[in-house]
N, C-alpha and C positions, 0 to 999 in steps of 0.2 A: 353688318349690311348699312350702306350708304343711302343717305336721303340728298336728292338735289331739288330744291326751291326753284318754280317757275322764275324766269327774270321779271314778269312782272309782279310777283308777289315780292320777291326780295328787294327789287329796287324801289318798290312804294314804301318800304320803311324808313322813316327818318329815327334817327337817334334823340333827335331833340325833342319829338313828338309821342314817341313812342312809351307806354308802360315800360319802366325798367326793372328788371330783376336782378336782385344782388343773392347769392347763394354762397354760405360760408359753411364749410365743414370742418368739424376740427378731430384730431387723433391726441389723445393725451398721453403723457408718458406714462409707464405702469406704475409708476408708485406714485402718481397723482391721488392725493387723496378725495375723497368723496366731496369733503367741505370745501375743497380749493375748485372741485369741477362745478359743485352747487355756486360757488361765488361769480362762477364766469357765466351759470345759465343766470344769475340775476342781473347780473351788471348788463349781459346783454337783452335781456327784456326790458329794461330801463331805458336803454336809449330810446325808445319813440317817444316818450316823456320830455324829453330834453333835446331832441333834433327833429323840428316841426315839417322836414322834408319827409320822412318815413311814413309812408303812407299805409304800411302794414307791416305786421311780422309775425310768421308762425316757426315753430322750433320742434323738435323733437329728437330721439335718440334713436339709432338704427334698430330696426326690429325684424330686418329682412332674414328669410330663411335662406336666401342664396349664397352666404358667405361670400361676399362679393366686395366687402366694403375697405378691404386693405386697412382694416384698424382705425378707420372713421368710425367714430360713433355718433357726434353732434352733428345736426345739420340745424342752419340758421338760414330762414329764407326771408327777405326783405323786399319790400316793393316801394318803389319812386312812381311818381307822378312819370318822371322823365330823366336823363340823363342830368339834368342841370340838381335835380334832386341828390344825385349820387355824389355831383361833384361839391355840393353844399356838406353832406354827410364824410367823406372821407377824411379832409381836414379839420374837420370840427372838432373843440377842446373835448367833447363828451366822449367823442368815437377815441380821440388819443388818449383819455383815460382809461378805457374800457380795454385798451390793448395792451394796460400796464398789468391787468389781471390774469394775461395769459403767459407773461414772463416764467419761465423755469417748470411750466406743466404742462405746457402744448409741444407733443412732437412733430405734428406735421398740421398744415393749414393749406387747403383747397377754396380756391375762390373763382367763382364763374359767374360773370354777367350775361345779361341778354337783354333782348327786346322781346317782349310778349308778343304772341300771336293769337288770333282767336278764328 
């Protein structure tokens, strides 16, 4: 199904001014231990205390009965006030350190950023 926004709505959104969402999905390798996966969960949950541009963080594991997750099990949903918040987050030392927890245990990562509309 294709959704098309009217030009007046889509053109009124400005990346610098809109709430910015950063959605991260992880697919872990088959032999990642529960302890390793738990370490990733803990490290991601700790980021809001270290990076002040994070306005909110939600996360959870897949519980969908549709079986369309393609092996992705974990979703982290990060909210920033605007795109500038993400621009601070991505190169931040705490984020870069977090990325090291993924080495050797993540098979795939999927990231989608979008401007929130209400």
